[in-house]
C-alpha positions in Angstrom: 0.0 0.0 0.0 2.8 2.4 0.8 4.4 1.7 -2.6 1.1 2.8 -4.4 1.0 5.9 -2.2 4.5 6.9 -3.1 3.8 6.3 -6.8 0.6 8.4 -6.6 2.5 11.2 -4.8 5.3 11.1 -7.4 2.7 11.3 -10.3 0.8 14.2 -8.7 4.1 16.1 -8.0 5.2 15.5 -11.6 1.9 16.6 -13.0 1.9 19.7 -10.8 5.5 20.6 -11.9 4.6 20.1 -15.5 1.5 22.3 -15.2 3.5 25.1 -13.5 6.0 25.0 -16.3 3.6 24.5 -19.3 0.6 26.8 -18.6 2.5 30.1 -18.6 4.1 29.2 -21.9 0.8 28.1 -23.4 -0.7 31.4 -22.3 2.1 33.4 -24.0 1.9 31.3 -27.2 -1.9 31.9 -27.3 -1.4 35.7 -26.8 1.3 35.9 -29.5 -0.9 33.9 -31.9 -3.9 36.2 -31.3 -1.8 39.3 -31.8 -0.3 37.8 -35.0 -3.7 37.0 -36.3 -4.6 40.7 -36.2 -1.4 41.7 -38.1 1.3 42.0 -35.4 4.7 40.9 -36.8 7.9 40.2 -34.8 10.0 43.2 -33.9 7.5 45.7 -35.4 5.3 48.0 -33.4 1.5 47.3 -33.8 -1.0 49.9 -32.7 -4.1 48.3 -31.3 -7.4 50.1 -32.0 -9.1 51.8 -29.1 -10.8 49.4 -26.7 -14.5 48.7 -27.0 -16.8 46.0 -25.6 -15.6 43.4 -28.1 -11.9 43.8 -27.4 -10.5 40.5 -26.1 -7.2 40.0 -27.9 -5.3 38.8 -24.8 -7.1 39.7 -21.7 -10.0 42.1 -21.0 -8.3 45.5 -21.7 -8.9 48.7 -19.9 -11.2 51.1 -21.9 -9.2 54.1 -20.8 -5.8 52.8 -22.1 -4.5 53.0 -25.6 -2.3 50.0 -26.4 0.7 49.3 -28.7 2.4 46.0 -28.8 5.6 44.4 -30.1 6.1 40.7 -30.5 9.7 40.2 -29.6 11.9 37.7 -31.5 15.5 37.9 -30.4 16.7 35.1 -32.7 18.8 37.6 -34.7 19.9 39.7 -31.8 18.7 42.5 -29.5 15.7 44.7 -30.1 15.1 48.3 -29.2 11.7 49.5 -28.1 10.8 53.2 -28.0 7.6 54.6 -26.4 7.4 58.3 -27.4 6.7 60.9 -24.8 3.2 62.3 -25.3 2.8 64.5 -22.2 0.5 62.1 -20.2 0.7 58.8 -18.4 2.3 55.9 -20.2 4.2 52.7 -19.4 6.3 50.2 -21.2 6.2 46.6 -19.9 8.2 43.6 -21.3 7.0 40.1 -20.7 9.2 37.0 -21.2 8.0 33.8 -23.0 6.9 32.3 -19.7 4.7 35.4 -18.9 7.2 36.8 -16.4 7.1 40.7 -16.3 10.8 41.3 -16.8 10.6 45.1 -17.1 8.2 47.9 -16.4 8.9 51.6 -16.8 6.5 54.6 -16.7 6.8 58.2 -17.8 7.8 59.3 -14.2 10.9 57.1 -14.4 12.0 58.4 -17.8 12.8 61.9 -18.8 11.1 62.0 -22.2 10.8 58.9 -24.3 11.1 55.5 -22.8 13.7 53.5 -24.7 14.7 50.0 -23.7 17.0 47.5 -25.4 16.0 43.9 -24.9 18.3 40.8 -25.4 18.4 37.2 -24.6 21.3 37.4 -22.1 23.4 40.3 -21.0 24.4 43.4 -22.8 21.1 45.2 -22.8 18.7 47.1 -20.6 16.5 44.1 -20.2 17.4 40.4 -20.2 14.4 38.6 -21.7 15.7 35.2 -20.5 14.7 33.6 -23.8 14.2 34.3 -27.5 10.5 35.4 -27.4 8.3 37.8 -25.6 5.9 40.7 -25.8 6.3 44.4 -25.1 3.2 46.4 -24.3 3.0 50.2 -24.4 0.0 51.7 -22.5 -1.2 55.3 -22.6 -3.9 56.7 -20.4 -6.5 58.5 -22.5 -9.4 60.1 -20.6 -11.1 62.0 -23.4 -11.3 62.2 -27.2 -8.6 64.9 -27.4 -6.2 62.8 -25.4 -7.0 59.8 -27.6 -6.4 61.8 -30.8 -3.1 63.2 -29.5 -1.8 59.9 -28.1 -2.7 58.0 -31.3 -0.9 60.5 -33.5 2.3 60.5 -31.3 2.4 56.7 -31.1 1.9 56.2 -34.9 4.7 58.7 -35.7 7.3 58.0 -33.0 6.9 54.6 -31.3 9.2 51.9 -32.6 10.3 48.3 -32.1 13.2 47.2 -34.2 16.2 44.9 -34.3 19.5 46.6 -33.3 22.4 46.5 -35.7 25.2 44.1 -34.5 28.0 46.1 -32.9 
C-alpha cells in the first residue's frame, strides 16, 4: 500500500510541476498567436485600435488605455523599443516567453521617451531570458482629445526594431 501511495504522490508532483512550467508558456503562445492573427509581426510596433466592448485579444483590456504591442523575436539579436513621450501617463512593460514581467517603466521614471533595449542574455537594458516575448506600451487617454493626440504620437514616433550588431 505504501508503494502505491509513493507512486501516486510522485505522479501528482510530476503533473503539478509540468503544469506550472507549461501553462504560462501556453498562455504566452496563445497571446502571441492572437496578436499575430490581427497583423502584429515580430520586432515591429503594432497599434491596437481603441478598446471597446468586443476587445479580447489577450485579456480584458482597460477602456481608458491605448495599447501598442511588439512581438519580440530575439533570434537575430537584441531589439530596441521606443515609447514616445506624449505628455501624459504611459508605461512600457516587457514580458518573457513564460509570462514573467521582466521590465516595467513609466513616464515618471523616464525623462522624455522610454527607450529599452531587450536581449536574450546580457548586454542590454532588459534580459528577456529567452528568445521570445511581448512588449506592451500603454497610454492613459481620458477623453477624445487625449486619444487623438496619443494616437498621433504613437503612430509617428513609437518603434520596435532589431538593433544592428555592434
